[in-house]
C-alpha positions in Angstrom: 0.0 0.0 0.0 1.5 3.4 -0.9 2.4 5.7 1.9 -0.2 8.4 2.6 1.1 11.9 1.7 -0.1 15.0 3.5 -1.0 17.7 1.1 -0.2 21.4 1.4 -2.4 23.3 -1.1 -1.2 21.8 -4.4 2.0 20.1 -3.4 3.1 17.2 -1.2 4.6 17.8 2.2 8.3 17.7 2.2 10.4 15.4 4.5 14.0 16.2 5.2 16.5 13.8 6.9 19.3 14.9 9.2 22.0 12.3 9.7 24.3 12.4 12.7 28.0 12.2 11.8 30.4 9.3 12.1 32.8 9.2 15.0 36.0 10.8 13.8 38.0 9.8 16.9 37.6 6.1 16.3 39.9 3.5 14.9 38.6 3.5 11.3 38.9 7.3 11.1 42.5 7.0 12.3 43.2 4.4 9.6 41.6 6.6 6.9 43.5 9.7 7.9 46.9 8.0 8.3 49.3 9.6 5.8 50.7 6.2 4.8 47.3 4.7 4.0 47.3 3.5 0.4 43.8 2.2 -0.1 41.6 3.9 -2.7 39.4 6.1 -0.4 42.4 7.3 1.6 44.3 8.2 -1.5 41.4 10.1 -3.0 40.8 11.9 0.3 44.4 13.3 0.3 44.7 14.1 -3.4 41.3 15.2 -4.7 38.8 14.7 -1.9 35.8 12.4 -1.6 32.0 12.7 -0.9 31.3 13.1 2.8 28.7 10.3 2.6 31.3 7.9 1.3 33.8 8.9 4.0 31.3 8.6 6.9 30.0 5.2 5.5 33.6 3.9 5.6 34.2 5.2 9.1 30.9 4.2 10.7 30.1 1.1 8.8 26.6 -0.4 9.3 25.0 2.4 11.2 25.9 5.3 8.8 25.3 3.1 5.7 21.9 2.3 7.1 21.1 6.0 7.7 22.3 7.0 4.2 20.4 4.2 2.5 17.2 4.9 4.4 17.3 8.6 3.8 18.0 8.0 0.1 15.1 5.7 -0.2 12.5 7.8 1.7 13.5 11.4 1.4 11.0 13.4 -0.6 13.0 15.4 -3.2 12.3 19.1 -3.2 12.5 21.8 -5.8 13.9 24.2 -3.3 17.5 25.2 -2.6 18.0 22.8 0.4 18.8 19.1 -0.3 16.4 16.6 1.3 19.3 14.8 3.0 21.8 16.6 5.2 24.6 15.5 7.5 25.3 17.2 10.8 29.0 18.1 11.0 31.3 19.4 13.8 32.3 22.6 12.1 30.4 23.1 8.8 26.8 23.0 10.0 24.6 20.8 7.7 26.2 19.4 4.5 24.7 17.1 1.8 26.3 13.6 1.4 27.6 14.7 -1.9 29.7 17.5 -0.3 33.4 17.1 -1.4 35.7 16.9 1.6 39.5 16.7 1.7 41.9 15.6 4.5 42.3 19.1 5.9 38.6 19.6 6.5 38.1 16.2 7.9 41.0 16.8 10.4 39.4 20.1 11.4 36.1 18.3 12.1 37.9 15.7 14.1 39.5 18.3 16.4 36.2 20.0 17.4 34.0 18.4 20.0 30.3 18.1 19.2 28.7 19.9 22.2 25.9 22.3 22.7 28.3 24.6 24.6 30.9 24.7 21.7 30.2 27.7 19.4 32.4 26.2 16.6 29.8 23.4 16.4 26.6 25.1 17.4 26.7 28.4 15.5 27.0 26.8 12.0 24.4 24.2 12.9 21.9 26.8 14.0 22.6 28.9 10.9 21.8 26.1 8.6 18.9 24.8 10.6 17.3 28.3 10.4 17.9 28.4 6.7 16.2 25.0 6.4 13.3 26.1 8.6 12.7 29.1 6.4 12.1 26.8 3.4 9.6 24.5 5.2 5.9 24.7 5.1 3.6 24.1 8.2 3.2 20.4 7.4 6.8 19.7 6.4 9.0 17.7 8.8 12.6 16.9 9.6 13.6 13.4 10.7 16.6 13.1 12.9 18.6 9.9 12.3 20.9 10.1 15.3 21.0 9.9 19.0 18.6 11.7 21.3 20.3 10.4 24.5 22.2 13.7 24.9 21.3 17.2 24.0 24.0 17.7 21.4 21.6 17.4 18.4 18.2 17.7 20.0 18.6 20.9 22.0 19.8 23.3 19.2 17.6 21.7 16.5 14.4 21.6 18.7 14.8 25.2 19.5 14.6 26.1 15.8 12.3 23.3 14.4 10.0 22.6 17.3 7.4 19.9 16.7 8.6 19.6 13.1 11.7 17.7 14.4 10.8 14.0 14.2 12.5 10.8 15.4 11.9 7.1 14.5 9.9 5.6 17.3 11.5 2.2 16.7 15.0 3.7 17.5 14.1 4.1 21.2 16.1 1.6 23.3 18.2 0.3 20.4 22.0 0.6 19.9 23.7 1.8 16.8 24.2 -1.6 15.1 20.5 -2.5 15.7 19.4 0.8 14.3 21.5 0.3 11.2 20.1 -3.1 10.6 16.6 -1.9 11.2 17.0 0.9 8.5 18.5 -1.5 5.9 15.6 -3.9 6.5 13.1 -1.0 6.1 14.7 -0.1 2.8 14.6 -3.7 1.5 10.9 -3.9 2.5 10.0 -0.4 1.3 8.3 0.4 4.5 9.1 3.6 6.5 9.5 3.6 10.2 7.0 5.5 12.4 8.1 9.0 13.3 7.1 11.0 16.4 8.0 14.5 17.4 11.2 14.6 19.5 9.5 16.9 22.0 7.2 14.1 22.9 10.0 11.6 23.7 11.1 13.3 26.9 11.7 10.5 29.4 11.9 7.9 26.7 15.4 8.7 25.4 17.8 6.0 24.8 19.9 5.2 27.9 23.5 6.4 27.8 26.1 3.8 27.1 27.5 4.0 30.6 24.1 3.2 32.1 23.7 0.3 29.7 27.1 -1.1 30.6 26.4 -0.7 34.3 23.1 -2.7 33.9 24.9 -5.4 32.0 27.6 -5.7 34.7 24.9 -5.9 37.3 23.1 -8.7 35.5 26.4 -10.6 35.0 27.2 -10.2 38.7 23.7 -11.5 39.6 24.2 -14.5 37.3 27.5 -15.4 38.9 26.0 -15.1 42.4 23.1 -17.4 41.3 25.6 -19.9 40.0 27.6 -19.9 43.2 24.5 -20.4 45.3 23.4 -23.3 43.1 26.8 -24.9 43.4 26.7 -24.9 47.2 
């Protein structure tokens, strides 16, 4: 069954996707940025540059590939100036996956923490979010494909987009790998996830990794204690 479209006068509602960035402090980013790296993407990055979507797909693997494939499949192309898929970056605000990036810019992004209190990150993000909001109609929406466990994306974007900032309901409680697999399955089946306004998810945000790890340790400790009791 075709997905129902909301209509604004004589045009379909637009849907934009914002993709959270890959972790540039991880092992795969280190491999890509190594001056001695000789594989094709690393060589292109140094000499001519490469599309940001390709770079982040290599660094993040399943999770970012899932986000990119999902947004490509379900974004509603627009006739406006703003692309329907945009990637959140540490220093450049919102960039399309096709944006050409070289080693120098990627190193710059890697050096800047993504934090609400960091103006080098927040100012460009708010600038581009306001530009995006100015092109949106009252029924248009922006879907955040990223974490809502911390305020680094939600707080600046919600302030500008309000109830038009959406989040996949099925993401709640899942880790990155599970989300990536979920999105790739949705693409294969041609069925979109259910979106809800981020503002309605207060109290349902994904637990932080530290809390999840603590819970796992607690369960393991409980299992060991149970085994010792049963062995007595």
